[in-house]
MDTraj code that builds the backbone (N, CA, C; nanometers):
import mdtraj as md
import numpy as np

residues = "UNK UNK UNK UNK UNK UNK UNK UNK UNK UNK UNK UNK UNK UNK UNK UNK UNK UNK UNK UNK UNK UNK UNK UNK UNK UNK UNK UNK UNK UNK UNK UNK UNK UNK UNK UNK UNK UNK UNK UNK UNK UNK UNK UNK UNK UNK UNK UNK UNK UNK UNK UNK UNK UNK UNK UNK UNK UNK UNK UNK UNK UNK UNK UNK UNK UNK UNK UNK UNK UNK UNK UNK UNK UNK UNK UNK UNK UNK UNK UNK UNK".split()
xyz = np.array([
    [0.0846, -0.1165, 0.0000],
    [0.0000, 0.0000, 0.0000],
    [0.0900, 0.1239, 0.0000],
    [0.1430, 0.1553, -0.1135],
    [0.2335, 0.2695, -0.1260],
    [0.1553, 0.3983, -0.1468],
    [0.2088, 0.5070, -0.0922],
    [0.1515, 0.6407, -0.1101],
    [0.0066, 0.6520, -0.0644],
    [-0.0279, 0.5838, 0.0429],
    [-0.1633, 0.5947, 0.0966],
    [-0.1797, 0.7322, 0.1603],
    [-0.2939, 0.7930, 0.1390],
    [-0.3202, 0.9226, 0.2003],
    [-0.4351, 0.9081, 0.2989],
    [-0.4271, 0.9830, 0.4032],
    [-0.5324, 0.9820, 0.5042],
    [-0.6195, 1.1041, 0.4823],
    [-0.7480, 1.0814, 0.4711],
    [-0.8421, 1.1905, 0.4516],
    [-0.9154, 1.2136, 0.5830],
    [-0.8930, 1.3295, 0.6429],
    [-0.9546, 1.3611, 0.7708],
    [-1.0936, 1.4201, 0.7502],
    [-1.1790, 1.3994, 0.8477],
    [-1.3138, 1.4532, 0.8438],
    [-1.3082, 1.6063, 0.8480],
    [-1.3968, 1.6713, 0.7744],
    [-1.4040, 1.8175, 0.7748],
    [-1.4502, 1.8700, 0.9103],
    [-1.5117, 1.7832, 0.9903],
    [-1.5551, 1.8240, 1.1244],
    [-1.4363, 1.8633, 1.2118],
    [-1.3194, 1.8081, 1.1820],
    [-1.2009, 1.8433, 1.2591],
    [-1.1617, 1.9893, 1.2387],
    [-1.1973, 2.0459, 1.1259],
    [-1.1617, 2.1854, 1.0964],
    [-1.2313, 2.2854, 1.1885],
    [-1.3429, 2.2462, 1.2461],
    [-1.4176, 2.3397, 1.3310],
    [-1.3832, 2.3259, 1.4798],
    [-1.2970, 2.2308, 1.5128],
    [-1.2566, 2.2170, 1.6527],
    [-1.1666, 2.3341, 1.6917],
    [-1.1875, 2.3877, 1.8110],
    [-1.1013, 2.4983, 1.8545],
    [-0.9615, 2.4457, 1.8866],
    [-0.8616, 2.5342, 1.8864],
    [-0.7269, 2.4903, 1.9232],
    [-0.7254, 2.4405, 2.0681],
    [-0.6336, 2.3503, 2.0970],
    [-0.6199, 2.2964, 2.2322],
    [-0.5710, 2.4076, 2.3241],
    [-0.6477, 2.4369, 2.4274],
    [-0.6209, 2.5494, 2.5154],
    [-0.4805, 2.5452, 2.5746],
    [-0.4390, 2.4293, 2.6258],
    [-0.3102, 2.4233, 2.6924],
    [-0.1933, 2.4361, 2.5950],
    [-0.2138, 2.4022, 2.4685],
    [-0.1108, 2.4272, 2.3683],
    [-0.0960, 2.5774, 2.3465],
    [-0.2081, 2.6485, 2.3464],
    [-0.2031, 2.7946, 2.3327],
    [-0.1343, 2.8577, 2.4540],
    [-0.1655, 2.8082, 2.5727],
    [-0.1027, 2.8601, 2.6942],
    [0.0477, 2.8356, 2.6904],
    [0.0895, 2.7163, 2.6453],
    [0.2333, 2.6859, 2.6351],
    [0.3026, 2.7799, 2.5374],
    [0.2368, 2.8123, 2.4267],
    [0.2938, 2.9047, 2.3285],
    [0.3109, 3.0431, 2.3899],
    [0.2069, 3.0925, 2.4572],
    [0.2146, 3.2239, 2.5221],
    [0.3216, 3.2262, 2.6307],
    [0.3301, 3.1180, 2.7068],
    [0.4307, 3.1085, 2.8121],
    [0.5714, 3.1159, 2.7528],
    [0.5946, 3.0403, 2.6450],
    [0.7258, 3.0402, 2.5800],
    [0.7613, 3.1791, 2.5271],
    [0.6621, 3.2497, 2.4728],
    [0.6865, 3.3858, 2.4233],
    [0.7295, 3.4784, 2.5368],
    [0.6602, 3.4711, 2.6500],
    [0.6940, 3.5563, 2.7648],
    [0.8314, 3.5210, 2.8202],
    [0.8618, 3.3926, 2.8293],
    [0.9932, 3.3509, 2.8784],
    [1.1039, 3.3974, 2.7849],
    [1.0772, 3.3942, 2.6532],
    [1.1751, 3.4420, 2.5561],
    [1.2005, 3.5916, 2.5709],
    [1.1014, 3.6622, 2.6243],
    [1.1158, 3.8068, 2.6491],
    [1.1843, 3.8334, 2.7832],
    [1.2215, 3.7250, 2.8539],
    [1.2891, 3.7404, 2.9818],
    [1.1946, 3.7577, 3.0996],
    [1.0661, 3.7345, 3.0765],
    [0.9676, 3.7497, 3.1831],
    [0.9605, 3.6193, 3.2628],
    [0.9652, 3.6316, 3.3971],
    [0.9530, 3.5156, 3.4845],
    [0.8060, 3.4762, 3.4907],
    [0.7749, 3.3546, 3.4487],
    [0.6364, 3.3087, 3.4383],
    [0.6073, 3.2050, 3.5461],
    [0.4984, 3.2219, 3.6166],
    [0.4505, 3.1194, 3.7086],
    [0.3516, 3.0343, 3.6299],
    [0.3871, 2.9090, 3.6086],
    [0.3071, 2.8200, 3.5253],
    [0.1938, 2.7578, 3.6063],
    [0.0715, 2.7946, 3.5753],
    [-0.0463, 2.7359, 3.6372],
    [-0.1229, 2.6526, 3.5350],
    [-0.0490, 2.5890, 3.4452],
    [-0.1078, 2.5121, 3.3366],
    [-0.1628, 2.3782, 3.3802],
    [-0.1370, 2.2765, 3.3029],
    [-0.1955, 2.1444, 3.3197],
    [-0.1668, 2.0851, 3.4575],
    [-0.0537, 2.1140, 3.5147],
    [-0.0210, 2.0606, 3.6462],
    [0.0693, 1.9405, 3.6402],
    [0.1563, 1.9332, 3.5402],
    [0.2524, 1.8243, 3.5339],
    [0.3423, 1.8298, 3.6564],
    [0.3664, 1.7156, 3.7197],
    [0.4494, 1.7162, 3.8393],
    [0.5933, 1.7557, 3.8075],
    [0.6547, 1.8268, 3.9007],
    [0.7936, 1.8661, 3.8828],
    [0.8855, 1.7912, 3.9785],
    [0.8274, 1.6970, 4.0527],
    [0.9050, 1.6142, 4.1437],
    [0.8592, 1.4695, 4.1291],
    [0.9477, 1.3753, 4.1632],
    [0.9078, 1.2338, 4.1528],
    [0.7926, 1.2006, 4.2479],
    [0.7180, 1.0989, 4.2122],
    [0.6102, 1.0516, 4.2982],
    [0.6710, 0.9942, 4.4265],
    [0.6170, 1.0300, 4.5427],
    [0.6708, 0.9774, 4.6688],
    [0.6660, 0.8237, 4.6728],
    [0.7680, 0.7611, 4.7314],
    [0.7757, 0.6139, 4.7340],
    [0.6544, 0.5454, 4.7956],
    [0.5929, 0.6042, 4.8998],
    [0.4781, 0.5370, 4.9623],
    [0.3585, 0.5290, 4.8663],
    [0.3477, 0.6235, 4.7755],
    [0.2389, 0.6199, 4.6768],
    [0.2681, 0.5116, 4.5728],
    [0.3914, 0.5019, 4.5285],
    [0.4293, 0.3974, 4.4327],
    [0.4090, 0.2597, 4.4948],
    [0.4501, 0.2437, 4.6218],
    [0.4326, 0.1152, 4.6902],
    [0.2851, 0.0766, 4.6969],
    [0.1982, 0.1734, 4.7253],
    [0.0546, 0.1472, 4.7318],
    [0.0005, 0.1068, 4.5946],
    [0.0482, 0.1726, 4.4909],
    [0.0070, 0.1387, 4.3544],
    [0.0482, -0.0036, 4.3192],
    [0.1703, -0.0417, 4.3551],
    [0.2193, -0.1769, 4.3252],
    [0.1334, -0.2805, 4.3978],
    [0.1038, -0.2554, 4.5267],
    [0.0179, -0.3493, 4.6010],
    [-0.1183, -0.3627, 4.5336],
    [-0.1764, -0.2522, 4.4927],
    [-0.3080, -0.2557, 4.4270],
    [-0.3006, -0.3284, 4.2924],
    [-0.1908, -0.3118, 4.2212],
    [-0.1761, -0.3786, 4.0911],
    [-0.1628, -0.5296, 4.1067],
    [-0.1097, -0.5755, 4.2184],
    [-0.0963, -0.7192, 4.2435],
    [-0.2264, -0.7817, 4.2944],
    [-0.3248, -0.7018, 4.3276],
    [-0.4526, -0.7522, 4.3783],
    [-0.5427, -0.7874, 4.2598],
    [-0.5709, -0.9163, 4.2423],
    [-0.6507, -0.9614, 4.1273],
    [-0.7900, -0.9003, 4.1234],
    [-0.8428, -0.8580, 4.2366],
    [-0.9754, -0.7964, 4.2385],
    [-0.9765, -0.6656, 4.1597],
    [-0.8603, -0.6066, 4.1400],
    [-0.8519, -0.4801, 4.0660],
    [-0.8330, -0.4999, 3.9161],
    [-0.8394, -0.6229, 3.8687],
    [-0.8162, -0.6522, 3.7273],
    [-0.9452, -0.6779, 3.6515],
    [-1.0518, -0.6192, 3.6975],
    [-1.1810, -0.6378, 3.6307],
    [-1.2441, -0.5028, 3.6029],
    [-1.3275, -0.4986, 3.5007],
    [-1.4056, -0.3796, 3.4727],
    [-1.5296, -0.3803, 3.5606],
    [-1.5733, -0.2648, 3.6081],
    [-1.6976, -0.2621, 3.6842],
    [-1.8163, -0.2832, 3.5899],
    [-1.9307, -0.3136, 3.6460],
    [-2.0503, -0.3258, 3.5629],
    [-2.0843, -0.1891, 3.5048],
    [-2.1805, -0.1861, 3.4151],
    [-2.2193, -0.0588, 3.3539],
    [-2.2761, 0.0381, 3.4565],
    [-2.3173, -0.0141, 3.5721],
    [-2.3715, 0.0715, 3.6783],
    [-2.2612, 0.1304, 3.7653],
    [-2.1373, 0.0881, 3.7451],
    [-2.0265, 0.1382, 3.8254],
    [-2.0128, 0.0605, 3.9545],
    [-1.9376, 0.1175, 4.0468],
    [-1.9145, 0.0520, 4.1750],
    [-2.0001, 0.1187, 4.2815],
    [-2.0859, 0.0418, 4.3450],
    [-2.1755, 0.0957, 4.4467],
    [-2.0970, 0.1588, 4.5616],
    [-1.9786, 0.1045, 4.5917],
    [-1.8998, 0.1583, 4.7031],
    [-1.8501, 0.3001, 4.6757],
    [-1.8542, 0.3426, 4.5509],
    [-1.8078, 0.4765, 4.5160],
    [-1.9224, 0.5770, 4.4978],
    [-2.0436, 0.5307, 4.5127],
    [-2.1574, 0.6203, 4.4959],
    [-2.1713, 0.7140, 4.6149],
    [-2.2265, 0.8295, 4.5914],
    [-2.2533, 0.9242, 4.6989],
    [-2.3660, 0.8729, 4.7865],
    [-2.3591, 0.9056, 4.9146],
    [-2.4686, 0.8616, 5.0050],
    [-2.5981, 0.9334, 4.9743],
])
top = md.Topology()
chain = top.add_chain()
for i, resn in enumerate(residues, 1):
    res = top.add_residue(resn, chain, resSeq=i)
    for name in ("N", "CA", "C"):
        top.add_atom(name, md.element.get_by_symbol(name[0]), res)
traj = md.Trajectory(xyz[None], top)
């Protein structure tokens, strides 16, 4: 299948730009101007995850009860009272 082209739906043309991509562009422009920017964007962590959280995740991943999808009704234990 040589020279295959992908034809995208025209509906994609009306989608607005991704907000956080626009914020990153504006942030980069300000930083290039030498302005100190406090980034309140997406919230990507700037430090490693604490070991106790990773340990808890590993324990949960080893629990076979966590390897199933809930029913379409969700989990009753997570419902609001």
